[in-house]
C-alpha positions in Angstrom: 102.8 103.0 98.5 100.6 105.3 100.5 98.1 105.7 97.6 97.5 101.9 97.6 97.0 102.0 101.4 94.4 104.8 101.0 92.6 102.9 98.3 92.4 99.9 100.5 91.1 102.0 103.4 88.5 103.5 101.1 87.3 100.1 99.9 87.1 98.9 103.5 85.1 102.0 104.6 82.7 101.4 101.7 81.9 97.8 102.8 84.2 96.3 100.2 82.5 97.9 97.2 85.0 97.6 94.4 87.1 95.1 96.3 87.8 93.5 92.9 89.8 96.5 92.0 92.1 95.9 95.0 92.4 92.3 94.0 93.5 93.2 90.5 95.9 95.8 91.9 97.5 93.3 94.3 97.9 90.7 91.6 99.4 93.2 89.2 101.7 94.5 91.8 103.0 91.0 92.4 103.7 90.6 88.7 105.3 94.0 88.5 107.5 93.3 91.5 109.2 90.5 89.6 109.8 92.8 86.6 111.2 95.5 88.9 113.2 93.2 91.1 111.2 94.0 94.3 111.6 91.3 96.9 108.6 89.8 98.6 109.4 91.2 102.0 109.0 94.8 100.7 105.5 94.1 99.4 104.2 94.2 103.0 104.7 98.0 103.0 102.1 98.5 100.3 99.2 97.1 102.3 97.6 98.1 105.6 97.5 95.6 108.5 93.8 94.7 108.5 92.2 91.4 107.5 91.5 92.8 104.0 95.0 94.3 103.7 96.5 90.9 104.7 94.4 89.1 102.0 95.7 91.6 99.4 99.3 91.1 100.7 99.0 87.3 100.4 97.5 87.6 96.9 100.3 89.9 95.9 102.9 87.6 97.3 101.3 84.6 95.6 101.4 86.4 92.3 105.1 87.3 92.7 105.9 83.7 93.8 104.2 82.3 90.7 106.1 84.7 88.5 109.3 83.5 90.1 108.1 79.8 89.5 108.0 79.1 93.2 104.7 77.3 92.8 104.5 75.5 96.2 105.0 78.7 98.1 102.6 80.5 95.8 100.0 77.8 96.5 100.5 78.2 100.2 99.9 82.0 100.0 96.9 81.8 97.7 95.3 79.2 100.0 95.9 81.6 102.9 94.2 84.4 100.9 91.2 82.1 100.1 90.7 81.1 103.7 91.0 84.7 104.9 88.5 85.8 102.2 86.0 83.2 103.4 86.5 84.3 107.0 85.9 87.9 106.0 82.7 86.9 104.2 83.6 88.7 101.0 81.1 87.8 98.4 82.4 89.7 95.3 82.4 87.2 92.5 85.2 88.9 90.6 87.4 88.6 93.7 86.6 84.9 93.9 87.3 84.5 90.2 90.7 86.1 90.6 91.6 84.0 93.6 90.7 80.8 91.8 92.6 81.9 88.7 95.8 82.3 90.8 95.2 79.0 92.5 94.7 77.4 89.1 98.0 78.9 87.9 99.8 77.5 91.0 98.4 74.1 90.4 99.1 74.3 86.7 102.7 75.1 87.4 102.9 72.2 89.8 101.4 69.9 87.2 98.5 69.0 89.5 96.0 68.9 86.6 92.8 68.0 88.6 93.3 70.9 91.1 94.2 73.2 88.2 91.0 72.2 86.3 88.8 72.6 89.4 90.3 76.0 90.2 90.0 77.3 86.7 86.4 76.0 86.5 85.5 77.9 89.6 87.3 81.0 88.2 85.3 80.7 85.0 82.0 80.3 86.9 82.7 83.4 89.0 84.1 85.5 86.2 82.4 88.4 84.5 81.6 88.3 80.8 84.2 89.9 78.6 86.8 89.9 81.4 90.4 88.8 81.4 89.6 86.3 84.1 87.0 84.6 81.9 89.4 84.5 78.9 92.3 83.2 81.0 90.2 80.5 82.7 88.8 79.3 79.4 92.2 79.3 77.8 93.8 77.2 80.6 90.8 74.9 80.8 91.1 74.5 77.0 94.7 73.5 77.4 93.9 71.0 80.1 90.7 69.5 78.6 91.4 70.0 74.9 87.8 71.3 74.3 87.2 73.5 71.3 84.4 75.4 72.9 86.7 76.6 75.7 89.2 77.9 73.2 86.4 79.7 71.4 85.4 81.5 74.6 89.0 82.4 75.3 89.6 83.7 71.8 86.4 85.8 71.8 87.2 87.3 75.2 90.9 88.0 74.4 89.9 89.7 71.1 87.3 91.9 72.8 89.9 92.9 75.4 92.6 93.7 72.7 94.9 90.9 73.8 95.8 90.1 70.2 98.7 87.7 70.9 96.6 85.6 73.3 93.6 85.8 70.9 95.8 84.3 68.2 97.0 81.5 70.4 93.5 80.6 71.5 92.2 80.8 67.9 95.1 78.6 66.7 94.4 76.0 69.4 90.8 76.0 68.5 91.6 75.6 64.8 93.9 72.7 65.6 91.2 70.9 67.5 88.7 71.5 64.7 91.0 70.1 62.1 91.9 67.1 64.1 88.2 66.3 64.6 87.6 66.6 60.8 85.9 70.0 60.8 88.4 71.5 58.3 86.2 74.5 57.4 84.3 75.4 60.6 85.1 78.8 61.9 86.7 80.0 58.6 
């Protein structure tokens, strides 16, 4: 707990250089909290009470809420994190990519397809090449739009990252679209 607080303080002192690490940490902590049975109210203790710390807390809570399939509450928290990030003037593109990925996940769970598509598209635009965020946004956009090229981007990025199960799913989805469109041998 205190290590996370020290990391957040260090990032704040360094003018938010490597803020993306903190965003990934907060998101992963939310996922881990579900697996470890940690309740949302205890997550506050991991983050310092500063504007940046509160953004991370809301991102962490949103991630946990989505893991618990509490999509509406998760959407509320991620929208709060996005607004606070804008207020703080944080310009790190990987942070924005991560925020929009989580917003896309909330919208996807809520079956609000247009908002999910818009959010994943923003996440994809902000994402770094060969990143999980790029792979995930392309995967989800592929599911929504049914576009072969998106599955190709997802598969290539998942493979480079060593996410073999996700790579196989994206590759299979791409193959299905190619076969349905009459391109039986493309990509073989």
